[in-house]
N, C-alpha and C positions, 0 to 999 in steps of 0.2 A: 207350090211354094217351097223354096229351098229351106234346108234346115239351118238353125241358128249356129253360128260358131263365133268364137272370140274375134277372129280375124275380121269377120263381117261387121263386128260392132265397132271396130277401131275408128273408122271414119265418123261414124255417128257420135261416138263418145267424144272424139276430139272436136268435132263441130259444135256440140252442144255445151260441153264444159271447158274447152280449151285444154284438155289434159295432155301432158307429155307421156304418150303410151309407148312402150317398148314391146318387142315381139314376144316377150315372156310375161304377158300381162298377169296371169294367174299362177305363175311357176314359183317354186320355193327357191331358195338361194342355191347357186352352184357351189361345187367343192371348193373352187377357188375364192369365192366370195366369203364362204364360211371360214376358210383358212385365214384370210386377210383380217376379217372381223375378229377372230380370236386373237390374233397377234396384237391388234390395236386394243382390244380389251385389256390384254396383259400389260401393254406398255403405257396405257392411259387409264388407270384404275379409277380415276375420278370423272371420267367421261360420263355425261348425262345422255348423249344420243351418239350412235355409230351407225352409219348406213354405208354399205359397200355394195356397188352395183357393177357388175361385168358388163361394160359397154361396147365389147369387142364381138358381140353375137355369141358369146358363150365359150369362146376358145381361151380365155384368160390373158389375152394380150394387152387389154387395156381396162382400167377400172376407173370409176368415179367414187371418191371417198368424201363423205360428209360426217364430220366429227365435232362435236360440242363438249368442251371440257374446260374446267378451272385452270388446268395446267397452262392454258394459253393466256391467261390473264396477265395484262401488262407486257405482252410481246407483240412485236410488229408482226404483220401477216407473213412476211417472208421467213421469220423466225419459227412461227407456228408450222409453216409448210416444211421447213427443214427438220422440225421435230418428227413430223410424220415420216418423211423421207429416211430419216435415221431409223426409225421403228421398223420400216420395211425395207431396209437396204438389201438384204438377200433376195426377197422376192422381187424387187424392182429389177434386179439383173435379168429376170425372165420376161419382163413385160415390155411392150412396145411404148405404152404411154400411161400417164396417171393424171387424173384431174382431182385436185384437192380443194376442199371448201372447209374451212375451219371457223369456229366461233366460240365465244365464251357465254356460258349461260345467263340469261337475263334474270334479274333478281325479282 
């Protein structure tokens, strides 16, 4: 019998629960993810949730950002995204792409 590995579990878990699994299934945040997260925490101090994921395979070329903050209240989605882009304007210069998902906390 072959030894268990996280890679071997991916098809099983995906099939059972429909989970969107990435190759870094159990890894901690990368340096780039930590840096972007810290900047967003500083720029959006009222954020109730911030999640930054390097979706480029770990090289830092593309990130997915999910942020929930009161600062987005009464702003259109495009305005919310502009706020995130402005907060990361220097970092974006080094990126290939960025996926942004914003929301306002539910009461």
